[in-house]
C-alpha positions in Angstrom: 8.9 -22.9 -4.0 7.9 -20.2 -1.3 7.2 -21.4 1.7 5.2 -20.4 4.7 7.9 -20.3 7.5 5.6 -19.0 10.1 1.8 -18.3 11.3 0.8 -15.6 13.2 -1.9 -14.1 15.0 -2.9 -11.9 17.6 -4.9 -10.4 20.8 -6.1 -6.9 21.2 -3.8 -6.0 24.2 -2.1 -2.7 26.2 0.1 -1.2 24.0 1.5 2.1 26.0 -1.7 4.0 26.6 -3.1 2.4 23.8 -4.8 -1.0 23.0 -3.5 -2.9 19.7 -3.4 -6.4 18.6 0.0 -5.5 16.5 1.8 -7.9 18.7 1.8 -11.5 17.0 2.9 -14.6 18.4 3.3 -18.4 15.7 0.7 -20.8 15.2 1.5 -24.6 15.0 -0.7 -25.6 13.3 -3.7 -24.8 10.3 -5.5 -21.9 11.4 -9.1 -20.7 9.1 -8.8 -17.9 7.0 -12.2 -15.9 6.4 -12.4 -13.2 4.1 -12.1 -11.3 7.5 -9.1 -12.4 8.6 -7.2 -15.5 10.6 -9.3 -17.0 13.3 -7.9 -16.0 16.7 -7.0 -13.1 15.3 -8.4 -8.5 15.8 -7.5 -5.4 15.4 -8.5 -2.8 18.1 -9.3 0.4 15.6 -11.3 -1.3 12.9 -11.8 2.0 11.4 -7.7 1.7 9.9 -6.9 -1.7 10.6 -8.2 -5.1 8.9 -11.3 -5.5 7.0 -11.6 -7.2 3.6 -9.0 -5.5 2.0 -6.2 -5.9 4.8 -7.6 -9.2 5.8 -3.8 -10.8 6.2 -0.5 -8.8 6.5 2.8 -9.8 5.2 5.8 -8.9 6.0 9.7 -10.3 4.8 11.6 -11.7 7.1 14.8 -11.2 5.1 13.9 -7.1 6.2 14.6 -8.3 10.1 18.4 -8.0 10.1 18.4 -4.9 8.1 16.5 -3.7 10.5 18.5 -5.1 13.4 21.3 -3.7 11.7 19.7 0.1 11.4 18.3 0.5 14.2 19.8 -2.4 17.1 18.3 -5.6 18.8 14.8 -4.9 19.7 12.8 -7.5 21.6 10.1 -7.0 18.5 12.8 -8.2 16.6 14.3 -10.9 17.4 11.8 -13.6 16.2 8.9 -12.8 13.2 6.3 -10.8 14.1 7.6 -7.1 15.0 5.7 -5.5 12.4 2.5 -7.1 13.2 2.5 -9.8 10.5 0.3 -12.6 10.1 2.8 -14.3 7.2 6.5 -14.1 7.6 8.0 -15.6 5.0 11.6 -15.5 3.2 13.0 -14.4 -0.5 10.1 -12.4 -1.6 9.9 -9.1 -1.0 8.0 -5.3 -2.3 10.6 -5.1 -5.4 8.9 -8.8 -6.5 5.1 -8.4 -5.4 3.0 -6.8 -7.4 -0.4 -5.9 -6.3 -3.4 -8.3 -8.4 -1.3 -11.3 -7.3 -3.3 -14.0 -6.4 -1.8 -17.4 -4.7 -3.1 -20.2 -3.2 -1.8 -20.8 0.5 -3.0 -23.8 2.0 -6.9 -23.9 1.1 -7.6 -20.7 0.6 -7.3 -18.3 -2.3 -5.4 -15.0 -1.7 -4.9 -11.0 -3.4 -2.2 -8.5 -3.1 -4.6 -5.7 -2.6 -2.5 -3.3 -1.4 1.0 -1.5 0.6 0.9 -1.1 4.0 0.6 2.5 5.5 2.6 2.2 8.5 1.5 4.0 12.1 2.3 5.4 14.6 1.6 2.4 16.7 4.8 0.7 15.3 7.0 3.8 17.0 5.2 2.0 20.0 6.1 -1.7 19.4 9.9 -0.8 18.7 10.3 1.8 21.0 11.7 4.3 18.5 10.0 7.7 18.0 10.4 7.4 14.1 10.2 3.8 13.7 6.6 4.3 11.5 8.4 7.3 9.3 11.5 4.9 8.8 9.5 2.3 7.7 7.7 4.4 5.4 11.3 5.7 3.5 13.2 2.8 3.5 9.9 1.4 1.5 10.2 -2.1 3.6 6.6 -1.9 4.0 5.4 -5.3 3.8 1.7 -5.2 1.9 -2.0 -6.7 2.5 -4.5 -9.4 0.6 -7.3 -9.8 0.1 -9.5 -13.0 0.3 -10.5 -14.8 -2.5 -11.3 -18.1 -1.3 -11.3 -19.0 2.9 -9.4 -22.0 3.8 -7.3 -23.7 5.9 -3.4 -22.3 6.0 -1.1 -24.0 7.8 2.8 -22.8 8.8 5.2 -25.3 5.7 2.1 -24.2 3.4 3.7 -23.4 0.0 2.5 -20.0 -2.0 1.1 -21.3 -5.5 0.9 -18.2 -7.7 -2.1 -18.8 -9.9 -2.5 -14.8 -11.3 -0.5 -11.1 -12.2 -3.6 -9.0 -13.0 -1.1 -6.3 -12.7 2.2 -7.2 -12.4 3.7 -4.0 -13.5 2.4 -2.8 -10.4 4.7 -4.1 -7.6 4.2 -3.0 -4.1 7.3 -0.9 -4.5 6.0 1.1 -8.0 2.8 2.2 -5.8 5.7 3.0 -2.8 7.4 5.3 -4.5 4.2 6.3 -6.4 2.7 7.4 -3.1 5.5 8.7 -0.7 9.0 9.5 -3.5 6.9 10.9 -6.5 4.0 12.3 -5.0 3.4 14.7 -7.8 4.6 12.9 -10.8 0.8 13.0 -13.0 1.5 9.5 -15.1 2.1 7.4 -12.4 -0.9 9.2 -10.4 -3.4 8.0 -13.6 -2.2 5.0 -13.7 -2.5 4.8 -9.9 -5.8 5.3 -10.3 -7.2 3.6 -12.5 -5.4 0.2 -11.2 -9.2 -1.0 -10.9 -8.1 -3.7 -8.0 -6.9 -1.1 -5.9 -8.8 -0.3 -2.8 -11.0 3.2 -3.6 -9.0 4.5 -0.7 -5.7 4.5 -2.8 -7.4 5.2 -6.0 -8.6 8.5 -4.3 -5.1 9.4 -3.0 -4.2 9.7 -6.4 -7.2 11.7 -7.7 -6.9 14.2 -5.4 -3.5 15.1 -5.9 -4.6 15.1 -9.4 -7.2 17.7 -9.1 -5.4 19.6 -5.9 -1.2 19.2 -6.8 -0.8 19.1 -3.2 0.3 15.7 -1.4 -2.1 14.7 1.8 -0.6 15.3 5.9 0.9 11.6 6.8 1.8 13.4 10.1 -1.5 12.0 12.4 -0.7 8.8 11.4 2.7 8.2 11.8 3.0 10.5 15.2 0.1 9.9 16.8 
Protein backbone atom coordinates (compact mmCIF):
# COMPACT_ATOMS: atom_id res chain seq x y z
CA UNK A 1 0.00 0.00 0.00
CA UNK A 2 1.28 3.43 -0.91
CA UNK A 3 1.96 5.64 2.10
CA UNK A 4 2.80 9.29 2.52
CA UNK A 5 6.48 9.39 3.40
CA UNK A 6 6.75 13.14 3.93
CA UNK A 7 4.27 15.99 4.28
CA UNK A 8 5.86 19.37 3.56
CA UNK A 9 4.81 23.00 3.84
CA UNK A 10 6.54 26.35 3.54
CA UNK A 11 6.10 30.08 3.81
CA UNK A 12 7.07 32.76 1.31
CA UNK A 13 10.79 33.53 1.48
CA UNK A 14 13.47 35.20 -0.67
CA UNK A 15 14.65 33.23 -3.69
CA UNK A 16 17.38 35.11 -5.47
CA UNK A 17 15.96 38.56 -6.07
CA UNK A 18 12.35 37.41 -5.93
CA UNK A 19 9.98 35.82 -3.41
CA UNK A 20 8.70 32.26 -3.52
CA UNK A 21 7.02 29.57 -1.45
CA UNK A 22 8.91 26.81 -3.25
CA UNK A 23 11.07 25.86 -0.25
CA UNK A 24 9.17 23.30 1.80
CA UNK A 25 10.06 21.59 5.07
CA UNK A 26 8.62 18.38 6.54
CA UNK A 27 6.07 18.44 9.34
CA UNK A 28 5.91 15.66 11.89
CA UNK A 29 2.26 15.58 12.84
CA UNK A 30 -1.19 15.96 11.32
CA UNK A 31 -1.90 19.07 9.24
CA UNK A 32 -5.29 20.39 8.19
CA UNK A 33 -5.92 20.32 4.47
CA UNK A 34 -8.44 22.86 3.15
CA UNK A 35 -9.75 23.43 -0.36
CA UNK A 36 -6.85 25.81 -1.01
CA UNK A 37 -4.05 23.76 0.53
CA UNK A 38 -2.38 22.86 3.80
CA UNK A 39 -2.46 25.22 6.73
CA UNK A 40 0.99 26.74 7.08
CA UNK A 41 1.69 26.56 3.34
CA UNK A 42 1.87 29.66 1.15
CA UNK A 43 2.55 30.86 -2.40
CA UNK A 44 4.11 34.15 -3.41
CA UNK A 45 2.20 34.68 -6.67
CA UNK A 46 -1.44 33.59 -6.48
CA UNK A 47 -1.94 34.34 -10.18
CA UNK A 48 0.02 31.26 -11.22
CA UNK A 49 0.49 29.19 -8.04
CA UNK A 50 -2.01 27.64 -5.67
CA UNK A 51 -5.77 27.89 -5.94
CA UNK A 52 -8.41 25.14 -5.86
CA UNK A 53 -7.01 23.19 -8.83
CA UNK A 54 -3.44 23.37 -7.50
CA UNK A 55 -4.12 23.00 -3.80
CA UNK A 56 -1.60 20.19 -3.24
CA UNK A 57 1.57 19.33 -5.16
CA UNK A 58 2.84 15.72 -5.27
CA UNK A 59 6.34 14.89 -6.50
CA UNK A 60 7.75 11.35 -6.55
CA UNK A 61 10.89 10.98 -4.48
CA UNK A 62 11.79 8.18 -6.93
CA UNK A 63 12.92 10.91 -9.37
CA UNK A 64 15.52 12.39 -7.03
CA UNK A 65 18.20 9.76 -7.68
CA UNK A 66 17.78 10.24 -11.43
CA UNK A 67 18.14 13.99 -11.09
CA UNK A 68 21.27 13.64 -8.96
CA UNK A 69 22.76 11.34 -11.61
CA UNK A 70 21.97 13.89 -14.33
CA UNK A 71 22.81 17.22 -12.68
CA UNK A 72 24.99 16.25 -9.74
CA UNK A 73 24.55 16.73 -6.02
CA UNK A 74 22.57 19.84 -5.14
CA UNK A 75 21.36 21.00 -1.71
CA UNK A 76 17.76 20.98 -2.93
CA UNK A 77 18.11 17.34 -4.01
CA UNK A 78 19.38 16.09 -0.67
CA UNK A 79 15.91 15.56 0.80
CA UNK A 80 12.23 15.83 -0.20
CA UNK A 81 10.98 19.35 -0.81
CA UNK A 82 13.38 20.33 -3.56
CA UNK A 83 10.63 20.76 -6.13
CA UNK A 84 8.19 22.57 -3.88
CA UNK A 85 6.12 19.47 -3.25
CA UNK A 86 3.68 19.00 -0.38
CA UNK A 87 3.50 15.22 -0.71
CA UNK A 88 6.50 12.94 -1.16
CA UNK A 89 6.19 9.21 -1.84
CA UNK A 90 7.97 6.28 -3.43
CA UNK A 91 6.20 3.92 -5.82
CA UNK A 92 3.87 6.25 -7.72
CA UNK A 93 4.75 8.27 -10.81
CA UNK A 94 3.35 10.13 -13.82
CA UNK A 95 2.81 6.94 -15.83
CA UNK A 96 0.59 5.45 -13.13
CA UNK A 97 -1.44 8.46 -11.98
CA UNK A 98 -4.32 9.75 -14.11
CA UNK A 99 -6.43 12.89 -14.25
CA UNK A 100 -9.49 12.32 -12.09
CA UNK A 101 -7.95 9.72 -9.79
CA UNK A 102 -9.54 10.17 -6.35
CA UNK A 103 -7.69 9.20 -3.17
CA UNK A 104 -8.59 9.12 0.48
CA UNK A 105 -5.55 10.47 2.34
CA UNK A 106 -6.04 10.68 6.08
CA UNK A 107 -9.52 12.08 6.51
CA UNK A 108 -9.27 14.22 3.35
CA UNK A 109 -10.47 13.31 -0.14
CA UNK A 110 -8.30 14.56 -3.02
CA UNK A 111 -8.53 14.32 -6.81
CA UNK A 112 -5.71 14.52 -9.36
CA UNK A 113 -6.41 17.72 -11.29
CA UNK A 114 -3.44 18.45 -13.60
CA UNK A 115 0.26 18.02 -14.15
CA UNK A 116 2.78 20.58 -13.07
CA UNK A 117 3.92 23.17 -15.58
CA UNK A 118 7.47 23.93 -14.38
CA UNK A 119 8.44 27.58 -14.10
CA UNK A 120 11.68 29.53 -13.95
CA UNK A 121 11.80 29.52 -10.15
CA UNK A 122 13.05 25.94 -10.38
CA UNK A 123 16.12 27.36 -12.14
CA UNK A 124 16.87 29.42 -9.03
CA UNK A 125 15.90 26.70 -6.59
CA UNK A 126 18.29 24.15 -8.14
CA UNK A 127 20.85 26.75 -9.31
CA UNK A 128 20.63 25.33 -12.84
CA UNK A 129 19.75 27.89 -15.54
CA UNK A 130 17.61 25.49 -17.58
CA UNK A 131 16.15 23.30 -14.82
CA UNK A 132 12.55 24.15 -15.66
CA UNK A 133 13.18 23.18 -19.27
CA UNK A 134 14.75 19.91 -18.12
CA UNK A 135 11.75 19.06 -15.95
CA UNK A 136 9.36 19.80 -18.81
CA UNK A 137 11.42 17.85 -21.35
CA UNK A 138 11.71 14.72 -19.19
CA UNK A 139 8.10 14.53 -18.04
CA UNK A 140 9.25 14.22 -14.44
CA UNK A 141 6.89 17.02 -13.48
CA UNK A 142 4.79 15.78 -10.59
CA UNK A 143 1.11 16.65 -10.38
CA UNK A 144 -1.54 18.56 -8.45
CA UNK A 145 -4.70 17.70 -6.55
CA UNK A 146 -7.92 19.53 -5.87
CA UNK A 147 -9.49 18.90 -2.47
CA UNK A 148 -12.95 17.35 -2.58
CA UNK A 149 -13.26 16.96 1.19
CA UNK A 150 -11.03 18.84 3.66
CA UNK A 151 -9.51 16.87 6.50
CA UNK A 152 -6.41 16.01 8.49
CA UNK A 153 -3.37 14.48 6.81
CA UNK A 154 -0.25 13.13 8.50
CA UNK A 155 3.00 11.45 7.42
CA UNK A 156 2.42 7.71 7.24
CA UNK A 157 -1.17 7.99 6.02
CA UNK A 158 -2.07 5.64 3.19
CA UNK A 159 -3.33 6.62 -0.25
CA UNK A 160 -6.58 4.73 -0.70
CA UNK A 161 -7.79 4.84 -4.31
CA UNK A 162 -11.53 5.61 -4.39
CA UNK A 163 -12.26 6.27 -8.08
CA UNK A 164 -10.65 6.56 -11.52
CA UNK A 165 -12.62 8.96 -13.68
CA UNK A 166 -10.34 8.79 -16.73
CA UNK A 167 -7.70 6.08 -16.21
CA UNK A 168 -6.43 6.35 -19.79
CA UNK A 169 -5.46 10.00 -19.26
CA UNK A 170 -2.32 9.57 -17.21
CA UNK A 171 -0.16 12.54 -16.30
CA UNK A 172 2.38 11.10 -18.74
CA UNK A 173 -0.15 11.13 -21.59
CA UNK A 174 -1.17 14.68 -20.78
CA UNK A 175 2.51 15.71 -20.72
CA UNK A 176 3.13 14.05 -24.09
CA UNK A 177 0.13 15.82 -25.63
CA UNK A 178 1.25 19.21 -24.32
CA UNK A 179 4.99 19.04 -24.94
CA UNK A 180 5.94 16.22 -27.33
CA UNK A 181 3.19 15.37 -29.83
CA UNK A 182 1.97 18.94 -29.66
CA UNK A 183 -0.33 19.17 -32.68
CA UNK A 184 -1.93 15.72 -32.64
CA UNK A 185 -5.50 16.72 -33.39
CA UNK A 186 -7.06 13.51 -32.08
CA UNK A 187 -5.27 13.81 -28.74
CA UNK A 188 -6.00 17.53 -28.48
CA UNK A 189 -9.71 16.95 -29.12
CA UNK A 190 -9.81 14.27 -26.43
CA UNK A 191 -7.96 16.57 -24.02
CA UNK A 192 -10.38 19.42 -24.69
CA UNK A 193 -13.30 17.11 -23.88
CA UNK A 194 -11.87 16.02 -20.53
CA UNK A 195 -14.37 17.86 -18.35
CA UNK A 196 -12.54 17.37 -15.03
CA UNK A 197 -9.34 18.88 -16.43
CA UNK A 198 -9.09 22.58 -15.42
CA UNK A 199 -10.49 24.97 -17.98
CA UNK A 200 -7.13 26.63 -18.55
CA UNK A 201 -5.63 23.37 -19.74
CA UNK A 202 -8.58 22.58 -21.98
CA UNK A 203 -8.13 26.02 -23.55
CA UNK A 204 -4.60 25.06 -24.59
CA UNK A 205 -6.05 22.17 -26.55
CA UNK A 206 -8.87 24.20 -28.13
CA UNK A 207 -6.51 27.02 -29.10
CA UNK A 208 -4.08 24.65 -30.78
CA UNK A 209 -6.93 23.01 -32.68
CA UNK A 210 -8.09 26.43 -33.87
CA UNK A 211 -4.71 28.00 -34.69
CA UNK A 212 -2.53 24.96 -35.39
CA UNK A 213 0.14 26.66 -33.36
CA UNK A 214 1.79 25.89 -30.00
CA UNK A 215 1.91 28.58 -27.32
CA UNK A 216 5.21 30.24 -26.36
CA UNK A 217 6.70 28.72 -23.21
CA UNK A 218 9.80 30.95 -22.98
CA UNK A 219 8.56 33.36 -20.28
CA UNK A 220 7.38 30.56 -18.00
CA UNK A 221 10.58 28.55 -18.40
CA UNK A 222 13.11 31.35 -18.48
CA UNK A 223 11.59 34.17 -16.46
